[in-house]
LUMLO-147393 format. One record per residue (C-alpha): residue number from 1; residue in one letter; x, z, y negated. Coordinates in pm, whole numbers, m for minus. Each point is the difference from the previous one (the first is absolute). Layout:
% LUMLO-147393
resi:resn:east:up:north
NUM:A:X:Z:Y
...
% end
This chain:
% LUMLO-147393
resi:resn:east:up:north
1:M:5595:5097:m8992
2:T:82:419:82
3:V:400:37:16
4:E:143:268:243
5:T:286:172:m133
6:A:244:96:286
7:A:m70:351:21
8:E:m343:m96:41
9:A:72:m269:251
10:T:194:230:229
11:P:m139:58:329
12:P:m12:369:155
13:E:267:147:187
14:P:80:m189:350
15:E:m26:161:297
16:L:333:173:132
17:V:89:31:380
18:Q:85:309:105
19:L:m2:158:287
20:L:213:329:m79
21:T:m30:179:m287
22:P:265:132:m239
23:E:m41:342:204
24:G:m16:m162:345
25:E:m368:26:29
26:R:m137:m329:252
27:V:m225:m169:m174
28:P:m201:m196:234
29:H:m96:m368:m60
30:E:m278:m213:117
31:H:209:m338:73
32:Y:358:124:24
33:D:m14:245:204
34:S:0:m217:307
35:L:329:m130:m117
36:I:157:282:56
37:A:m172:159:319
38:D:353:m4:257
39:V:158:178:m274
40:T:150:298:155
41:G:172:332:m70
42:D:332:m166:129
43:D:m65:m291:m211
44:I:m47:182:m294
45:R:269:247:9
46:A:228:m342:35
47:M:m132:m170:m291
48:Y:101:379:m210
49:R:346:m36:189
50:D:m14:m360:m151
51:L:m123:102:m379
52:V:250:265:m10
53:L:300:m164:167
54:G:m79:m322:m249
55:R:11:277:m308
56:R:354:139:120
57:V:139:m327:m4
58:D:m130:m109:m339
59:G:125:320:m136
60:E:341:m40:127
61:A:75:m343:m118
62:V:m133:145:m314
63:A:295:266:m2
64:L:215:m264:158
65:Q:m56:m229:m330
66:R:56:313:m229
67:Q:287:104:128
68:G:177:m371:m27
69:E:m62:m144:331
70:L:m290:m275:m18
71:G:m47:m251:m320
72:L:m351:106:33
73:W:m304:119:159
74:A:m344:m58:5
75:S:m201:331:65
76:L:m307:32:252
77:L:m92:370:m91
78:G:m344:m15:m34
79:Q:m113:m322:202
80:E:81:150:343
81:A:m290:22:132
82:A:m149:m361:m46
83:Q:330:m134:128
84:V:m36:233:321
85:G:m356:m112:47
86:S:23:m333:m15
87:A:320:m31:153
88:R:m148:192:310
89:A:m312:m270:m32
90:L:272:m293:93
91:R:32:m115:374
92:A:366:m130:133
93:Q:m32:m353:m88
94:D:m168:23:m343
95:H:220:m44:m268
96:V:93:173:m297
97:F:139:m182:m389
98:P:40:309:m200
99:T:154:78:m343
100:Y:290:206:m96
101:R:m181:346:55
102:E:m125:m28:333
103:H:235:238:166
104:A:m241:202:228
105:V:m168:m274:136
106:A:380:m154:71
107:L:36:326:183
108:C:m320:m75:201
109:R:115:m306:90
110:G:316:115:130
111:V:227:m81:m274
112:D:343:177:10
113:P:m44:217:m353
114:V:373:m53:m56
115:K:m41:m426:m41
116:L:m258:124:m246
117:L:298:189:m186
118:A:212:m278:81
119:L:m224:m241:m214
120:F:26:220:m304
121:R:379:108:64
122:G:54:m341:m106
123:V:184:m85:380
124:D:m207:m218:90
125:Q:m342:m218:m57
126:G:m193:166:258
127:S:111:m4:373
128:W:m271:90:179
129:D:m181:m299:240
130:P:m344:m84:m155
131:D:m49:m163:377
132:E:80:296:208
133:T:m187:227:m252
134:R:m286:m193:m147
135:F:136:131:m302
136:H:68:m227:m246
137:L:325:45:m234
138:Y:m104:164:m301
139:T:m138:m187:m334
140:I:110:55:m365
141:V:m193:m239:m209
142:I:m268:134:m28
143:G:m348:m133:146
144:A:244:m276:224
145:Q:m23:117:318
146:T:m406:m70:m5
147:L:84:m357:33
148:H:242:64:242
149:A:m276:192:247
150:T:m224:m278:m94
151:G:216:m250:140
152:Y:69:222:247
153:A:m354:52:108
154:M:m88:m373:13
155:G:293:m65:244
156:V:m208:216:200
157:Q:m309:m146:m20
158:R:194:m317:95
159:D:153:174:275
160:G:m316:47:136
161:A:68:393:m42
162:I:m352:125:m105
163:G:m315:1:188
164:T:86:0:333
165:G:m118:366:103
166:D:312:81:133
167:P:112:311:m165
168:D:392:m89:94
169:R:m40:m364:m208
170:D:m240:19:m266
171:T:228:69:m296
172:A:m42:125:m367
173:V:183:5:m304
174:I:43:289:m254
175:A:186:m8:m330
176:Y:m12:287:m228
177:F:58:m45:m396
178:G:m82:255:m276
179:D:m310:m14:m244
180:G:317:m174:m295
181:A:m34:m301:248
182:T:m343:m57:m18
183:S:111:m156:m324
184:Q:220:m228:105
185:G:m115:m352:66
186:D:200:m10:315
187:V:m254:274:132
188:N:m307:m204:m59
189:E:128:m327:129
190:A:44:190:334
191:F:m381:124:m18
192:I:m78:m336:m91
193:W:194:m166:247
194:A:m134:250:308
195:S:m319:m32:m103
196:V:m90:m350:8
197:V:168:m96:343
198:N:m60:381:138
199:A:330:171:25
200:P:29:270:280
201:V:178:223:m317
202:V:m100:336:m93
203:F:102:53:m395
204:F:84:402:m15
205:C:29:80:m356
206:Q:139:351:m78
207:N:m194:74:m290
208:N:257:305:m151
209:Q:m159:m64:m357
210:W:342:m61:m142
211:A:244:m355:m51
212:I:280:162:m125
213:S:m145:147:m333
214:E:m302:m228:m22
215:P:m367:213:89
216:L:m242:m143:236
217:E:m259:m52:m255
218:R:274:m263:m135
219:Q:m29:m212:318
220:T:m377:9:33
221:R:m332:38:m161
222:V:m160:37:385
223:P:139:189:332
224:L:256:m219:177
225:Y:m179:m72:324
226:R:m343:m144:m184
227:R:312:m301:m95
228:A:m42:m133:394
229:A:m397:m123:m43
230:G:115:m198:m277
231:F:212:m195:236
232:G:m206:12:349
233:F:57:296:169
234:P:m80:359:66
235:G:174:252:m227
236:V:7:417:112
237:R:130:326:m214
238:V:158:205:208
239:D:149:390:m112
240:G:350:m79:14
241:N:133:389:101
242:D:m271:m11:281
243:V:189:m101:281
244:L:m296:m3:269
245:A:m201:m226:m272
246:C:298:m260:m19
247:L:36:m9:388
248:A:m396:m56:46
249:V:4:m282:m289
250:S:258:m159:124
251:R:m42:m29:320
252:E:m323:m182:m96
253:A:167:m258:m275
254:L:280:m87:303
255:Q:m261:m13:269
256:R:m173:m215:m219
257:A:293:m225:m69
258:R:56:m68:367
259:D:m339:m88:55
260:G:34:m274:m199
261:E:m223:140:m252
262:G:265:m63:m317
263:P:130:220:m251
264:T:m73:328:m174
265:L:121:232:m282
266:V:41:335:47
267:E:48:240:m310
268:A:170:360:96
269:F:m89:204:m298
270:T:343:173:m28
271:Y:239:191:m258
272:R:344:m118:m30
273:M:144:371:m46
274:G:392:m87:m80
275:A:95:m248:m198
276:H:m21:m393:15
277:T:373:2:108
278:T:299:260:m76
279:T:14:m221:m339
280:D:m270:110:m102
281:D:m145:309:m197
282:P:m387:62:22
283:T:25:294:m231
284:R:3:m249:m254
285:Y:m345:m143:49
286:R:m219:234:180
287:L:m86:367:24
288:N:142:243:242
289:A:m363:106:5
290:E:m107:m328:166
291:L:299:47:253
292:E:m106:359:84
293:H:m402:m146:55
294:W:125:m178:274
295:K:241:235:172
296:L:m273:161:109
297:K:m128:m315:179
298:D:307:m24:186
299:P:0:m249:296
300:I:210:248:233
301:E:m178:354:m118
302:R:m310:m168:57
303:V:57:m48:357
304:K:186:367:45
305:A:m302:112:m111
306:H:m221:m204:271
307:M:173:126:280
308:V:16:351:m111
309:R:m381:m29:m32
310:S:m24:m197:327
311:D:259:200:197
312:L:166:m259:99
313:A:371:116:m106
314:D:146:347:m31
315:Q:354:105:m256
316:A:230:m105:287
317:F:m169:m350:30
318:F:82:5:m432
319:D:345:135:58
320:S:128:m233:274
321:V:m131:m291:m216
322:E:216:124:m282
323:Q:287:82:160
324:D:m7:m375:161
325:A:m17:m101:m367
326:E:279:165:m117
327:E:199:m134:300
328:L:m89:m340:m85
329:A:100:77:m378
330:V:360:100:81
331:N:66:m257:257
332:L:m144:m265:m259
333:R:250:125:m277
334:A:291:11:229
335:A:m125:m342:89
336:C:6:m127:m319
337:R:288:133:m139
338:A:174:m216:303
339:L:m112:m298:m113
340:P:274:m256:43
341:D:18:m198:m355
342:P:m51:m371:85
343:A:311:m275:m54
344:P:m157:m160:m329
345:T:63:m384:131
346:S:m269:115:300
347:I:m272:m58:m248
348:F:28:m338:94
349:D:m32:60:355
350:H:m384:21:m15
351:V:m106:m218:m227
352:Y:m51:m363:149
353:V:57:m20:454
354:E:228:m307:m86
355:P:226:43:m289
356:T:m28:m246:m270
357:P:318:m202:m171
358:D:m125:230:m313
359:L:m2:305:178
360:V:299:m26:212
361:A:212:m85:m412
362:Q:m153:284:m135
363:R:123:219:304
364:E:342:m156:m48
365:A:m31:84:m364
366:M:m91:348:31
367:T:303:41:269
368:T:256:m150:m212
369:Y:m134:208:m302
370:L:m11:362:256
371:D:318:m115:85
372:S:153:48:m300
373:F:m32:337:m100
374:A:231:79:323
375:E:266:m197:m156
376:E:m31:157:m338
377:V:49:319:200
378:A:294:m152:240
379:R:231:m44:m346
% end
């Protein structure tokens, strides 16, 4: 019997769905071109604006954390195209289950970025309305949101909100996660449940190639999208720095879900250009040459180059977007610093709809403890 080594058993490089090269050249694709045939110049300009505003919010949040205004921030730098492309494929009734890094998706879903900062400032536990925005609260526990998304999708299924042919009723669910999360039990359990019940959910993996300091090769020996086949549903790998490709692939996957055809795994192959969070120092575990290589594939510069090549925008347009981004940053900074500190006992207000006797006792104990400081000052 011949035993293959791991190197001999390794399959060839996977196909990467790409519609825009890093230089901004449009690449024809036999299958995916039809999925973005309706995209106009206005649409591309709007997505460019989403990309720029998303990055500006992210950069301002990093600066605020460095100045002591936020306790922590998880940067999306480099992943804007994966987020904007997939978010713009969503319909109003579709529901999003994010991690803690999907800031550009949040903006596309109409979430006030000040509310994102409030969470990381520690003044609340997430104050946007998931029912209004169809954008769930951030999930810090790695991979847990995939189970939440699958359960929600099963509810959509039982409500009869798939496969009706009504574009305003048929609903898809999308769960975002990173490459590191694919090693979590929760994610694999979500894959199993979604597969066996044919849940209308898209698993959108932003493979930024680093799970904090662990490189991709420590997570898998094969491309992540190929894992889907083992669970019984399709997977596709897309250039995560190409907003048009991410839009096309996400549109197809979401429509499959709405039509009742079950889950899809999308692997958006991208790169985390910043730190994992503001507590991380990536220079301790990766080479600067790697970062410089990926800067040449910058998702925003790629779309800008395409727009210039195709005469879709002039310098006045780019200047106006930059001005909008700067105004957003100024307003965001002021609003963040103006956020009021909550009363310490307000933490008890959002645990249960009806307070339990134990919770009432704990609140009273906390109130007594806090009042003791006022008594000390009075003396």
